[in-house]
Structure formats: C-alpha cells, structure tokens
C-alpha positions in Angstrom: -0.2 24.5 22.2 -1.4 21.8 19.9 0.8 19.4 17.9 -0.4 20.9 14.7 1.2 24.2 15.6 4.6 22.9 16.8 6.4 24.0 13.6 5.3 27.6 14.3 7.0 27.8 17.7 10.4 27.8 16.0 9.7 31.3 14.7 9.9 32.7 18.2 13.3 31.2 19.0 14.8 33.0 22.0 11.7 35.1 22.5 9.6 32.1 23.7 9.3 31.5 27.4 11.4 28.6 28.8 8.3 26.5 29.3 7.3 26.9 25.7 4.3 29.2 26.4 3.5 32.3 24.4 4.7 35.6 25.8 1.9 37.9 26.8 3.3 41.3 27.3 4.8 43.6 24.7 8.4 42.5 23.9 10.8 41.9 21.1 8.5 39.1 20.0 6.1 41.8 18.7 8.5 42.5 15.8 8.3 41.6 12.1 4.8 40.0 12.1 3.4 40.3 8.6 0.1 42.2 7.9 -2.8 39.7 8.1 -6.6 39.6 8.5 -9.3 37.4 9.9 -12.4 37.3 7.7 -15.8 36.1 8.9 -17.0 33.2 6.7 -20.7 33.3 7.8 -22.0 36.7 9.0 -25.5 35.3 9.1 -24.6 33.8 12.5 -24.4 37.3 14.1 -27.4 39.3 15.2 -26.1 42.6 13.9 -23.7 43.8 11.2 -20.0 43.2 11.9 -17.5 46.0 12.1 -15.4 46.4 9.0 -17.6 44.1 6.9 -16.5 41.2 8.9 -12.8 41.7 8.4 -10.4 42.0 11.3 -7.2 43.7 10.1 -4.0 42.7 12.0 -0.9 44.8 12.2 2.0 44.9 14.7 1.4 47.0 17.7 -2.4 46.6 17.5 -3.4 43.5 19.5 -7.0 42.5 18.9 -9.4 41.3 21.6 -12.6 39.6 20.4 -15.8 39.1 22.3 -19.3 40.5 23.0 -18.0 43.0 25.5 -17.9 46.7 24.6 -14.3 47.0 25.8 -13.1 44.5 23.1 -11.2 46.1 20.1 -13.4 44.0 17.9 -16.9 43.6 19.5 -19.3 41.0 18.1 -22.9 41.1 19.1 -23.5 37.4 19.8 -24.7 35.7 22.9 -22.6 32.7 22.0 -19.4 34.6 22.7 -17.9 35.5 26.1 -17.4 39.1 26.9 -13.6 38.7 26.5 -13.5 35.6 24.3 -10.1 35.6 22.5 -7.1 37.7 21.7 -4.9 37.9 18.5 -1.3 38.9 19.1 1.9 39.3 17.0 5.1 37.2 17.3 8.3 37.1 15.2 7.0 36.4 11.7 3.7 34.9 13.0 0.4 35.7 14.6 -1.1 33.8 17.5 -4.5 33.3 19.1 -5.4 32.7 22.7 -8.6 31.6 24.3 -9.4 34.0 27.2 -11.1 31.3 29.3 -14.3 31.5 27.2 -17.3 29.3 27.5 -17.6 28.1 23.9 -13.8 28.0 23.2 -11.6 28.6 20.2 -10.8 26.1 17.4 -8.0 26.1 14.7 -8.7 23.8 11.8 -11.4 22.0 13.9 -9.1 21.4 16.9 -9.9 23.1 20.2 -6.9 25.1 21.4 -5.9 27.3 24.3 -3.1 29.0 22.4 -1.9 28.4 18.9 0.2 30.0 16.1 -1.7 30.7 12.9 -0.8 29.9 9.3 -2.1 31.3 6.0 -5.6 29.8 5.2 -6.2 28.4 8.7 -9.8 28.1 9.6 -10.4 29.7 13.0 -13.6 29.3 15.0 -14.3 31.8 17.8 -17.2 30.2 19.6 -19.4 29.0 16.7 -18.4 31.8 14.4 -16.0 30.7 11.6 -13.2 33.0 10.4 -10.4 32.5 7.8 -6.9 33.7 8.6 -4.9 35.1 5.7 -1.6 36.8 5.2 -2.0 40.0 3.1 -0.3 40.3 -0.2 3.2 41.9 -0.4 3.5 45.6 -1.3 4.5 45.7 -5.0 6.2 49.1 -4.5 9.2 47.5 -2.7 10.2 45.3 -5.6 8.2 42.1 -4.7 7.1 41.8 -8.3 10.7 42.0 -9.5 11.8 39.2 -7.1 9.0 37.0 -8.3 9.9 37.7 -12.0 13.6 37.0 -11.4 12.8 33.4 -10.4 12.2 32.7 -14.1 15.9 33.3 -15.0 18.0 30.4 -16.5 17.2 27.8 -13.8 19.9 29.0 -11.4 18.4 26.9 -8.6 19.0 23.7 -10.5 22.6 24.7 -11.3 23.3 25.4 -7.7 22.0 22.0 -6.7 24.1 20.2 -9.3 27.2 22.2 -8.2 26.5 21.2 -4.6 26.4 17.5 -5.5 29.7 17.7 -7.4 31.4 19.7 -4.7 30.5 17.1 -2.1 31.8 14.3 -4.2 35.1 16.2 -4.9 35.6 16.6 -1.2 35.3 12.9 -0.7 37.9 12.2 -3.5 40.3 14.8 -2.0 40.1 13.2 1.4 40.8 9.8 -0.1 43.8 11.0 -2.0 45.1 12.9 1.1 45.0 9.6 3.0 47.0 7.9 0.2 49.6 10.6 0.0 50.1 11.0 3.8 53.8 10.6 4.8 54.7 7.2 6.4 56.1 7.0 9.9 59.8 5.8 9.8 60.6 3.0 12.3 64.1 2.3 13.6 63.1 -1.3 14.3 63.5 -3.5 11.2 60.2 -4.9 10.0 59.5 -8.6 10.6 59.8 -11.0 7.7 56.5 -11.1 5.9 54.4 -14.1 6.3 51.7 -15.5 4.0 48.9 -14.0 6.1 50.5 -10.6 6.3 51.1 -10.5 2.6 47.5 -11.3 1.9 46.3 -8.6 4.4 48.6 -6.0 2.8 47.2 -6.8 -0.6 43.7 -6.5 0.8 44.5 -3.1 2.3 45.9 -1.7 -0.9 42.9 -3.0 -2.8 40.6 -1.3 -0.3 41.9 2.1 -1.2 41.5 1.5 -4.9 38.0 0.1 -4.2 37.0 3.3 -2.3 38.0 5.5 -5.3 36.1 3.1 -7.6 32.9 3.4 -5.5 33.3 7.2 -5.4 33.7 7.3 -9.2 30.5 5.2 -9.6 28.6 7.6 -7.3 29.8 10.6 -9.3 28.7 9.0 -12.6 25.3 8.3 -11.1 24.9 11.8 -9.8 25.9 13.2 -13.2 23.6 11.0 -15.2 20.7 11.5 -12.8 21.2 15.2 -12.8 21.3 15.3 -16.6 18.1 13.3 -16.9 16.2 15.2 -14.1 17.4 18.7 -15.0 14.6 19.3 -17.6 11.9 18.5 -15.0 13.5 20.8 -12.5 13.7 23.6 -15.0 10.1 23.1 -16.0 8.9 23.2 -12.4 11.0 26.3 -11.8 9.3 28.1 -14.6 5.8 27.1 -13.4 6.6 28.3 -9.9 7.9 31.6 -11.2 4.8 32.3 -13.3 2.5 31.2 -10.5 4.1 33.7 -8.2 3.7 36.5 -10.8 0.0 35.7 -11.2 -0.5 35.9 -7.4 0.8 39.5 -7.4 -1.9 40.5 -9.9 -5.2 42.0 -8.7 -8.4 43.3 -10.4 -7.7 46.7 -11.8 -4.0 46.1 -12.1 -2.0 47.6 -15.0 -3.6 46.1 -18.1 -0.3 45.7 -20.0 1.3 43.9 -17.1 -1.8 41.7 -16.7 -1.9 40.8 -20.4 1.8 39.9 -20.4 1.6 37.6 -17.4 -1.5 35.9 -18.7 0.1 35.3 -22.1 3.2 33.8 -20.5 1.1 31.6 -18.2 -1.0 30.3 -21.1 2.2 29.5 -23.1 3.6 27.5 -20.2 0.2 25.9 -19.5 -0.1 24.8 -23.2 3.2 22.8 -22.6 1.9 21.4 -19.3 -1.9 20.8 -19.9 -3.8 19.9 -16.7 -1.1 21.1 -14.2 -3.4 21.8 -11.3 -1.5 24.6 -9.6 -0.6 26.4 -12.9 -4.2 26.0 -14.1 -5.6 27.5 -10.9 -3.2 30.5 -11.1 -4.0 31.0 -14.8 -7.8 30.8 -14.2 -7.5 33.3 -11.3 -5.6 35.8 -13.5 -8.2 35.4 -16.2 -11.0 36.1 -13.8 -9.3 39.3 -12.5 -9.0 40.6 -16.1 -12.6 39.6 -16.9 -13.8 41.2 -13.7 -12.4 44.6 -14.6 -14.0 44.5 -18.0 -17.3 43.2 -16.7 -17.7 45.8 -14.0 -17.0 48.6 -16.5 -19.6 47.4 -19.0 -22.2 46.8 -16.3 -21.6 50.3 -14.9 -22.1 51.8 -18.3 -25.2 49.8 -19.1 -26.7 50.6 -15.7 -26.2 54.3 -16.1 -27.8 54.4 -19.5 -31.0 56.5 -19.7 -33.0 53.5 -20.9 -32.7 49.7 -20.7 -30.8 48.4 -23.7 -31.6 44.8 -24.2 -28.8 44.2 -26.8 -26.1 45.6 -24.4 -27.2 43.3 -21.6 -27.4 40.3 -23.8 -23.8 41.0 -25.0 -22.7 41.1 -21.4 -24.4 37.8 -20.7 -22.9 36.1 -23.8 -19.4 37.2 -22.7 -20.1 35.7 -19.3 -21.3 32.4 -20.7 -18.2 32.2 -23.0 -15.9 32.8 -20.0 -17.7 30.1 -18.0 -17.0 27.6 -20.9 -13.3 28.6 -20.9 -12.9 27.9 -17.2 -14.9 24.6 -17.5 -12.5 23.5 -20.2 -9.5 24.3 -18.0 -11.1 22.3 -15.1 -11.8 19.4 -17.5 -8.1 19.3 -18.5 -7.0 19.1 -14.9 -9.4 16.2 -14.2 -8.2 14.4 -17.4 -4.6 14.8 -16.4 -5.3 13.4 -12.9 -7.1 10.4 -14.4 -4.2 9.8 -16.8 -1.9 9.7 -13.8 -4.3 7.3 -12.0 -5.1 9.9 -9.3 -8.4 10.5 -7.7 -9.6 13.9 -9.0 -10.8 14.7 -5.4 -7.2 14.6 -4.2 -5.9 17.0 -6.8 -5.1 20.5 -5.3 -7.1 22.9 -7.4 -8.5 25.4 -4.9 -7.8 28.5 -7.0 -9.3 26.9 -10.1 -12.5 25.9 -8.1 -12.7 29.3 -6.6 -12.6 31.0 -10.0 -15.3 28.6 -11.4 -17.4 29.4 -8.3 -17.0 33.1 -8.8 -18.1 33.1 -12.4 -21.1 30.9 -11.6 -22.0 33.3 -8.8 -21.5 36.2 -11.3 -24.0 34.5 -13.7 -26.7 34.5 -11.1 -25.9 38.1 -9.9 -26.1 39.3 -13.5 -29.5 37.7 -14.0 -30.9 39.4 -10.9 -29.5 42.7 -12.0 -30.8 42.5 -15.5 -34.3 41.7 -14.3 -34.3 44.7 -11.9 -33.1 47.1 -14.6 -35.5 45.8 -17.2 -38.5 45.9 -14.8 -37.5 48.9 -12.6 -41.1 50.1 -12.1 -43.2 47.5 -10.2 -46.6 47.4 -12.0 -50.1 46.5 -10.8 -50.2 43.3 -12.7 -47.4 40.9 -13.6 -47.4 40.0 -17.2 -46.7 36.4 -18.4 -43.1 37.3 -19.4 -42.4 38.8 -15.9 -43.8 35.6 -14.3 -41.5 33.4 -16.5 -38.5 35.6 -15.6 -39.3 35.3 -11.9 -39.5 31.5 -12.1 -36.2 31.4 -13.9 -34.6 33.4 -11.0 -36.1 30.9 -8.5 -34.4 28.0 -10.3 -30.9 29.1 -9.1 -31.9 30.9 -5.9 -30.6 28.1 -3.6 -27.3 27.7 -5.5 -26.8 31.5 -5.5 -27.3 31.6 -1.7 -24.8 28.8 -1.2 -22.2 30.4 -3.4 -22.8 33.8 -1.7 -22.0 32.3 1.7 -19.0 30.3 0.4 -17.4 33.3 -1.3 -18.1 36.0 1.3 -14.5 36.1 2.5 -13.1 36.3 -1.0 -15.6 39.0 -2.1 -15.1 41.3 0.8 -11.3 41.1 0.8 -10.0 40.4 -2.7 -12.9 41.7 -4.9 -14.1 44.8 -3.2 -15.4 46.5 -6.4 -17.4 43.4 -7.3 -18.6 43.2 -3.7 -20.0 46.8 -4.0 -22.1 45.5 -7.0 -23.2 42.6 -4.9 -24.4 44.9 -2.1 -26.2 47.1 -4.7 -28.1 44.1 -6.1 -28.9 42.6 -2.7 -30.4 45.8 -1.5 -31.9 47.9 -4.3 -32.5 45.2 -6.9 -33.9 42.8 -4.3 -36.6 45.4 -3.3 -37.8 45.5 -7.0 -37.7 41.7 -7.4 -39.7 41.1 -4.1 -42.1 43.8 -5.2 -42.9 41.9 -8.4 -43.4 38.7 -6.4 -46.2 40.3 -4.5 -48.0 41.5 -7.7 -50.9 39.4 -8.9 -50.4 37.7 -12.2 -52.3 39.0 -15.2 -53.8 37.1 -18.1 
C-alpha cells in the first residue's frame, strides 16, 4: 500500500490483517461501503464500445474484476490489458483496488500501486486507460437534504467550540482552588523557628499560587476576546458550508421550487462574499442545472416542430450566450478576489466553477451543430454560399469541441444523462448530415 493511502487503512480497524494487507475473502470488511462508480475518461483508447457507457457501478457484495478476459465482470476489449488485470472490492466505508499481477499495472493519482484504498475524485489508471473514482450522491429520501439544511441553524457549531474552551479553563481554575483549599497535615513536632531564607521561600510559594490564578485569568480573557472577534467569521463560513451542501444535493430535473429557493439563498450569501471560490463554484453548478432543464425542454420542442423556425433557435442561442456571460462574470470575480488576497489564480480551488464554464462552452458548440443539421436537414446536390459559410464557422471550434467532449465525458455520462442523450443524437444523426454537406461541391 502506498503512503498516499495510509489514512484510508484506518477505516478497516480490526478487519485489517495483522500485516496491514487488505483482506481478500468475503468478511465483515465487506460491510457499509458506500455506492460508488468508476467512469472511463477516454473511451477512444478502447477498440470497441465499453459496457454501461464506460461506467462501472460499485455496490457491496458485487466485487468487480476488470480485464480483457471474458470471465471478468467488466471486460474491456483492449490488448493493453491483461486477461485478469485488476479487481475492485469493498471495505468498511471504503473501496479498494488490487493489481492482479498485470503486465501494464495499476496507478492511483499517477502512482503505481499493488493495492490501494480509493477516495472520491481519485484518478485510477488500469493499464493505459484512465478512470475517475466517485462516490455516488446520498439518497434524498432518507433525509439527507434535511441534514444539510439544518447546518444553517444559528451557528451551533461555533457555540459548542466556545463552550468547550470556557469549560476547559473552568476546570483549570477549579483544580487550582482545590489545591489551595486542601486540608493541611497536622504535625506533632513543633515547627522550627523561621529563618530569613525560609520566610522568603514561603512568600515565593504563596505568590506562586496567586500567579497561577492570574495567568489563568489572562488566558480566559484572551479566549473570550478572541472568540468574540472570530465568531462572525466562523458563522459566515458555517453558512457558506451549509448552502454549498444544499447545492450539491440538487440535480438537473429536481423540484423547481426547491432549486429556485436554494439558488436564491446561494446568491444572497455570494453577494456578501463576492469571489468566494467554493461558494461561486456551487452557485454556478446549481445555475447550470437549472439552465440545463430549461434548455433541453426548449430544444426538444424546437426539434419536434414540423418546420425549422429560425426565430426559436436564435432565441435559444441568445439565452445560451447570456448564460455564458453570467458564468464568465462569476469566474472574473473569483480571480479578482484571489488577486486582492495576493494569491495566484492558478492555486485557487474552483473546479466546479471551471466545470460549469466548460459545460456551457461545450453546449454552445453542440447547439451550433444541432441548428445547422436542423436547418439543412436535406443534403442538396450543390452547397450554397451560405451553407459553405456555416460549415466554415463549425470548423472554427471543431478542435475545442473535441477537447471539451473528451474532458467532460465522465461528467456527461454520469451527472447529465439527459444532456448526454442529446450529445449522442447530435454525434450520430446530425454528424451524418454535416459530413454529407462537406462532400457536396460548392455552387456559385
């Protein structure tokens, strides 16, 4: 097991083998592992389509073996994999991966491993094929949403911390007073006459007790003043954490009233904390989920119309452009806040914000492909000048579209399945039409 995974070993506790190795057979260590998935990040590396659209679903009791052999539970047709390449197994609260003596090995976060525990968002390479390990979202039916929402109550966490500090100080004072009030031993031997040295030592001893109480009083005052000054910061961070957790429980197609309420609350808190990277990312992600639901409904209606309606498609494109500008403004605020704090913008954690920006840019290209195919559904014998101009415009962002398509494959197949269905439709049906027009000779 690699050093990067040592913290995960703790989760096994008594279920680990004495030598620290991972247990192999079914045992109590197979209990309570959360549902998870491994998603292929680059299906183009495989010769044939992957089972389950490249997603390996993990559940307790269903150990997965991966390789090119037909006996694997998840077979991958690739000559770069061994017949039995790796296995994924459950532990107490965690999932692990083991290299089954393969030729091209297994990597976790670019480190070659024999066995390793996996954490959310780990990058796993099975041979040369990259996967992303993700824990699945909690089931909202069991009250997960309520637990996240309750975190926004009156800052109980901060009160608890303050009470703990005061309690510790009170215990110190009580101990000091107990030492002062302890009954003295009565000696039958008369004490010697005090000398100058003993009198000085006695005075020093008495002064020491008073000094201890004085030090404790100063500490208490410091704790109280520090807590009073820092409490607003803790309260603000608690609210941010609570609303971020609520946005993470949202998904495209969720209850509209609930989504609107969470987005409004997130915006209110973001207005008070402009440029906060984590909150900005959560807010942008929630905005995209709401936009996605509206976008898909409008595209579906326009696509099913008996004739191409130019005004309807232009309205969809305008809404998309406006949303792009909104996300760009949020991203700009995060960068400005980082520069104001004298931070390198590259070091600021804004993965969710970047992902939302990437998704909307990808959607822009997808929409242009879809509009062209709907507008020019019948491939003619001659390509008019307007068709040629439109094809050239599509070529301008072809490379960036392919790069985003590859980068977002995991996100699309797992978290945006309805949008992914549109992507597949465009990349099969619409692509045939577009390629057909490319083969047509230009007219005058």
